[in-house]
C-alpha positions as CSV (number, residue, x, y, z in Angstrom):
1,M,-88.7,-49.8,143.5
2,I,-89.6,-52.9,141.5
3,T,-87.5,-56.0,141.7
4,A,-85.4,-56.7,138.6
5,L,-86.3,-60.0,136.9
6,P,-83.7,-62.2,135.2
7,S,-82.8,-61.9,131.6
8,G,-83.3,-64.6,129.0
9,I,-86.4,-66.8,128.6
10,P,-88.5,-66.9,131.8
11,T,-89.2,-70.2,133.5
12,I,-92.7,-71.3,134.4
13,D,-91.8,-71.3,138.1
14,A,-90.5,-67.7,138.0
15,Y,-93.6,-66.6,136.0
16,E,-95.9,-68.1,138.6
17,Q,-94.0,-66.7,141.4
18,L,-94.1,-63.2,139.8
19,G,-97.9,-63.5,139.5
20,R,-98.2,-63.9,143.2
21,S,-95.8,-61.1,144.1
22,P,-96.6,-57.7,145.6
23,D,-94.7,-56.1,142.7
24,F,-97.2,-57.6,140.2
25,A,-100.1,-56.6,142.4
26,R,-99.0,-53.0,142.4
27,I,-98.5,-53.0,138.6
28,A,-102.0,-54.6,138.1
29,E,-103.5,-52.0,140.4
30,F,-102.1,-49.1,138.3
31,S,-103.1,-50.9,135.0
32,D,-106.7,-51.5,136.2
33,A,-107.1,-47.8,137.3
34,F,-105.6,-46.6,134.0
35,L,-108.0,-48.8,131.9
36,A,-111.0,-47.6,133.9
37,A,-110.1,-43.9,133.7
38,N,-109.3,-44.0,130.0
39,R,-112.0,-46.5,128.7
40,D,-113.4,-44.0,126.1
41,A,-110.0,-42.9,124.8
42,L,-108.7,-46.5,124.4
43,R,-111.9,-48.0,123.0
44,G,-110.8,-48.1,119.4
45,Y,-107.3,-49.4,120.2
46,R,-108.6,-52.1,122.5
47,R,-110.9,-53.4,119.7
48,R,-107.9,-53.7,117.4
49,W,-105.7,-55.5,119.9
50,V,-106.7,-56.6,123.4
51,A,-108.7,-55.1,126.2
52,D,-106.1,-55.7,129.0
53,P,-102.5,-55.9,127.8
54,L,-101.0,-56.7,131.2
55,R,-103.0,-59.9,131.4
56,Q,-101.7,-61.4,128.2
57,W,-99.5,-64.4,128.4
58,S,-96.1,-62.8,127.7
59,R,-96.8,-59.2,128.8
60,R,-97.4,-60.5,132.4
61,W,-93.6,-61.0,132.4
62,E,-92.4,-58.4,129.9
63,Y,-93.9,-55.3,131.6
64,P,-92.5,-56.2,135.0
65,F,-89.2,-57.1,133.4
66,T,-89.0,-53.7,131.8
67,L,-90.1,-51.8,135.0
68,G,-87.7,-53.8,137.1
69,G,-84.8,-53.1,134.7
70,L,-85.4,-49.4,134.7
71,S,-85.8,-49.3,138.5
72,D,-82.7,-51.3,139.1
73,H,-80.6,-49.3,136.7
74,F,-81.6,-45.8,137.6
75,G,-82.9,-46.0,141.2
76,D,-83.9,-42.5,142.3
77,R,-82.0,-40.7,139.5
78,R,-83.7,-38.7,136.8
79,F,-83.6,-40.2,133.3
80,T,-85.1,-39.8,129.8
81,V,-86.6,-42.9,128.2
82,L,-88.1,-43.9,124.9
83,D,-90.9,-46.5,124.6
84,A,-90.1,-47.7,121.0
85,G,-93.2,-49.1,119.3
86,S,-95.3,-48.2,122.3
87,G,-98.9,-48.9,121.2
88,A,-101.2,-47.4,123.8
89,T,-100.8,-49.1,127.2
90,F,-100.5,-48.1,130.8
91,L,-96.7,-48.8,130.8
92,P,-95.2,-45.4,129.8
93,F,-97.6,-43.7,132.1
94,L,-96.6,-45.9,135.1
95,V,-92.9,-45.1,134.3
96,A,-93.7,-41.4,134.2
97,D,-95.8,-41.5,137.4
98,R,-93.6,-43.7,139.6
99,M,-90.1,-43.0,138.4
100,R,-88.2,-39.7,137.9
101,A,-88.5,-40.2,134.2
102,E,-89.2,-38.0,131.2
103,V,-91.0,-40.5,128.9
104,H,-91.3,-40.3,125.1
105,C,-93.3,-42.8,123.1
106,C,-93.2,-43.5,119.3
107,D,-95.3,-45.8,117.1
108,H,-96.0,-46.1,113.4
109,D,-99.7,-45.8,114.1
110,T,-100.6,-42.2,113.5
111,D,-104.1,-42.6,115.0
112,L,-102.4,-43.0,118.4
113,A,-101.6,-39.3,118.6
114,E,-105.2,-38.5,119.4
115,V,-105.3,-41.4,122.0
116,F,-102.2,-40.0,123.8
117,D,-103.6,-36.5,123.7
118,R,-106.8,-37.6,125.4
119,V,-105.0,-39.8,128.0
120,N,-102.5,-37.1,128.8
121,Q,-105.4,-34.8,129.8
122,R,-106.2,-37.1,132.6
123,C,-102.7,-37.9,133.8
124,A,-100.7,-36.1,136.4
125,A,-97.5,-37.2,134.6
126,P,-98.1,-36.9,130.9
127,V,-95.8,-38.5,128.2
128,T,-94.8,-37.3,124.8
129,F,-95.9,-39.2,121.7
130,A,-94.5,-39.1,118.1
131,A,-95.7,-41.1,115.1
132,A,-92.5,-42.6,113.7
133,D,-90.9,-45.5,111.8
134,L,-88.5,-47.4,114.1
135,R,-86.1,-47.6,111.2
136,D,-85.9,-43.8,111.0
137,L,-86.5,-42.3,114.4
138,P,-87.1,-38.5,114.7
139,Y,-84.6,-38.0,117.5
140,E,-81.1,-36.6,117.7
141,P,-78.2,-39.0,118.4
142,A,-77.7,-39.7,122.1
143,S,-81.1,-38.3,123.1
144,F,-82.1,-41.0,125.7
145,D,-80.7,-42.6,128.8
146,A,-82.8,-45.7,128.2
147,V,-84.9,-47.3,125.5
148,Y,-87.3,-50.1,125.9
149,C,-89.0,-52.1,123.1
150,V,-91.6,-54.6,124.2
151,S,-92.7,-57.4,121.7
152,V,-92.3,-55.3,118.6
153,L,-89.3,-56.5,116.6
154,E,-90.9,-59.9,115.8
155,H,-93.6,-58.0,113.8
156,T,-91.1,-56.0,111.7
157,D,-88.5,-56.5,108.9
158,R,-85.1,-54.9,108.8
159,R,-84.6,-55.7,112.5
160,G,-80.8,-55.0,112.2
161,D,-81.6,-51.4,111.1
162,I,-84.0,-51.0,114.0
163,V,-81.4,-52.1,116.5
164,R,-78.9,-49.6,115.0
165,E,-81.5,-46.8,115.3
166,L,-82.2,-47.7,118.9
167,H,-78.4,-47.6,119.5
168,R,-78.1,-44.2,117.7
169,V,-80.6,-42.5,120.0
170,L,-79.1,-44.0,123.2
171,R,-76.4,-42.2,125.1
172,P,-73.1,-44.1,125.7
173,G,-73.7,-46.3,128.6
174,G,-77.4,-46.1,128.0
175,L,-79.8,-49.0,128.8
176,L,-81.7,-51.0,126.2
177,L,-84.5,-53.4,127.4
178,L,-85.6,-55.5,124.5
179,T,-88.2,-58.3,124.5
180,F,-89.6,-60.4,121.6
181,D,-91.5,-63.5,120.9
182,L,-89.6,-66.6,119.6
183,P,-90.9,-69.8,118.1
184,T,-90.4,-72.7,120.5
185,A,-88.6,-74.5,117.7
186,P,-86.9,-71.5,115.9
187,P,-85.0,-72.1,112.7
188,D,-81.3,-71.5,112.9
189,D,-81.3,-69.7,109.5
190,D,-83.9,-67.0,110.1
191,P,-82.2,-64.0,108.4
192,E,-84.1,-61.4,110.4
193,H,-83.2,-62.9,113.7
194,I,-79.6,-63.4,112.7
195,A,-79.4,-59.7,111.6
196,M,-80.9,-58.5,114.9
197,I,-78.6,-60.6,117.1
198,S,-75.5,-59.6,115.0
199,A,-76.3,-56.0,115.5
200,L,-77.0,-56.3,119.2
201,D,-73.7,-58.3,119.7
202,G,-71.7,-55.7,117.8
203,L,-73.1,-52.6,119.5
204,F,-74.0,-53.5,123.1
205,D,-72.7,-55.2,126.1
206,S,-75.1,-57.7,127.6
207,D,-75.9,-59.7,130.7
208,S,-78.4,-61.6,128.7
209,P,-77.9,-64.8,126.5
210,L,-78.1,-63.3,123.0
211,D,-78.5,-66.8,121.7
212,A,-81.7,-67.2,123.7
213,H,-83.3,-68.9,120.7
214,R,-81.2,-72.0,121.4
215,E,-83.0,-72.2,124.8
216,A,-86.5,-71.8,123.3
217,G,-87.5,-75.4,123.5
218,R,-86.0,-76.1,126.9
219,P,-88.4,-77.9,129.3
220,G,-90.0,-75.7,132.0
221,T,-89.9,-72.5,130.1
222,L,-92.9,-70.2,129.5
223,T,-94.8,-70.9,126.3
224,T,-98.1,-70.3,124.7
225,A,-99.0,-73.9,125.3
226,Y,-98.5,-73.5,129.0
227,A,-100.5,-70.3,129.0
228,A,-103.4,-72.0,127.2
229,S,-103.4,-74.8,129.7
230,V,-103.8,-72.2,132.5
231,D,-106.4,-69.9,130.8
232,R,-107.0,-69.5,127.1
233,R,-107.9,-65.8,127.7
234,L,-104.1,-65.2,128.3
235,L,-103.6,-65.6,124.6
236,P,-104.3,-62.6,122.2
237,W,-105.9,-64.6,119.4
238,R,-109.7,-64.1,119.6
239,H,-110.6,-66.3,116.5
240,P,-108.2,-69.3,116.3
241,T,-109.8,-70.8,113.2
242,L,-109.6,-67.5,111.3
243,Y,-106.0,-67.1,112.4
244,R,-105.1,-70.6,111.2
245,L,-106.8,-70.1,107.9
246,S,-104.9,-66.8,107.3
247,C,-101.6,-68.7,108.0
248,L,-102.7,-71.4,105.6
249,I,-103.6,-68.9,102.9
250,S,-100.3,-67.0,103.4
251,G,-98.3,-70.2,102.8
252,H,-97.4,-71.2,106.4
253,G,-99.5,-74.3,106.3
254,W,-102.2,-75.4,108.8
255,I,-100.4,-74.5,112.1
256,S,-100.7,-76.2,115.4
257,W,-102.7,-74.5,118.1
258,P,-101.8,-72.4,119.9
259,P,-98.8,-71.1,117.8
260,G,-95.7,-72.4,119.6
261,L,-94.1,-69.3,121.1
262,T,-91.9,-68.3,124.0
263,V,-90.5,-64.9,124.9
264,A,-86.9,-63.6,125.2
265,C,-86.1,-60.6,127.4
266,L,-82.7,-58.9,127.0
267,R,-80.9,-56.3,129.1
268,L,-78.1,-54.5,127.2
269,T,-75.9,-51.5,127.6
270,K,-74.6,-49.2,124.8
271,R,-70.8,-49.4,124.7
272,G,-68.9,-46.3,125.7
273,R,-68.6,-44.0,128.7
274,P,-71.7,-42.2,129.9
């Protein structure tokens, strides 16, 4: 069992406490073994993103938040779960290995099918992968007891449509664990964020503050600035100057460094009887 973490925007104190906990040590042990065993299979994906996802600034909280939410909700019961926008990380394999879960993953990146095939050959608890658009999932309605989606929606458009698709494939009473990056000074009129929150509010019950963006600038919360002050390797941007130039060229101006971000973590339940 993994201890459930609080919903909302994590505080620095809670983040530091988690990093010292036995739960995090167990997760890190699995992640390290997974990376070592699958180095060749993951080589191309790691070059495109990061070598060690767990040790990125927000994932150090988001992955334990997801695992704790699943563990707390299902306990020793069997369940089916979808990792929506999975990428290729240790997370679904840990869920399959340590919980009584049938795990499905989907991502728009078709190249990941081969990665999953190779990793599954080494795993005692394989997972199922499908290349798919989150706005048009290839699953029947009410297919899953749970869905988690970790730091994906901030990179998409039509977020309201994605929320409705996640709702469609969940069973009534099903669990949605949703995390996403937020600017530390988010605009109140961001149409994508408004559409996402509106869809969540209309379709799910929540023990999370859906207006988490209003807490984004609160003192003492986890931010990229704090992560950079601890260890710049916690941030995913390998070439800051090139990143800032790309933002300038795309019309966002010469941004401050690091980009001012925090992370929101929501735990929601699809309305209706299981």
